[in-house]
N, C-alpha and C positions, 0 to 999 in steps of 0.2 A: 494393450495402450490406450487405444482410441476409447474403450468402454471405459476406462478410469477417468479421462478426459470429459465424455460427457456424462459421468456420474458427478464429478467434480463440478460442472455446470449445473447440473438441477440443483446440487446443495448450496451453490453460490448465491443461487437466485433466489432458492426456497428460503435460506438463512438470511441474507441480506435485509430482508425487511423486518424479520422478525426478532434478530438477536445479533447485538454487537458483539458478544461474546462467543459466537460460533465459530470454529476453525475449519476451514475449507482446506484440505490439502491438494495442491496442482502437483501432476506430475512430470510436469516441464519446468525446468529452470526459467527463471526470469531472465531479461537481456541485462547487460552490463548498466549500472546506471548512467543515465544520461548527464550531460555536461549541462547546466544550467546559468545563464547570465543573471546573477542577481543585481537587479537595479537597487540605486539609491532608495534609504527609507523614506516614506513620504512624510514622517515626521517622528517626533521623540515619543518610545513607548511601543514602536513598530517590531514585530520579531519576524524575520525570515523562516518559515516553514516552507522547507522542500518538496520539490517533486518527487512522485515515484511512478511505479507500474502497478496498476491494479489490474487482477484477473476478472474478466467480463465474462467467462464461463465458456469463451472459446479461444481467447487469446489474450496477451496481456497488453494494455493500452498505457500509455502516456498521460499522468493528471500532472499540470504545471502547479508548481510552488505558487506562492505568495505571501504579501505580508498581512501580518492580524496584529490589532491593537491588544497587547496583553503584558502586564507585568510578570516575567519571567524568562525561564529558558525554556525552549522547544528541545526533545529529545526525538530525533528523526524515526518514523517507522523504519523498517526494513524487512525484508524476504529471509526467512530461517529454513534451514534443511532438516529434516527430520528423516536419516538414515529409514530405509522401508515405508515411510511412508509419504514422502515427497517434501514440495515446498508449501509454506505457511505466511500468512501476512502478520507481523507482529504489529499493530497501530503505534503511531506516534503519541508521545503524551506531553503536558507540563511538566517540568521537572523542577 
């Protein structure tokens, strides 16, 4: 188990800078989604992009959400479980 986490850590840091398409499997499930207070938008055309947990190679850390000026809707990223492989992050995208 610890070996798998260490391998995931090496892969996470190795691929993070080289490819946004690389999938890193984490053997530890992410925490339940934190409740975020969403403040009023700073103006028209701003879309809230919610926070999420990010795997830093050792543990999950919370990345706060924020407003982005963009025309369109944001489909939030999420952690997905693949039986036998672990958890992997599906990035958010404009939809």
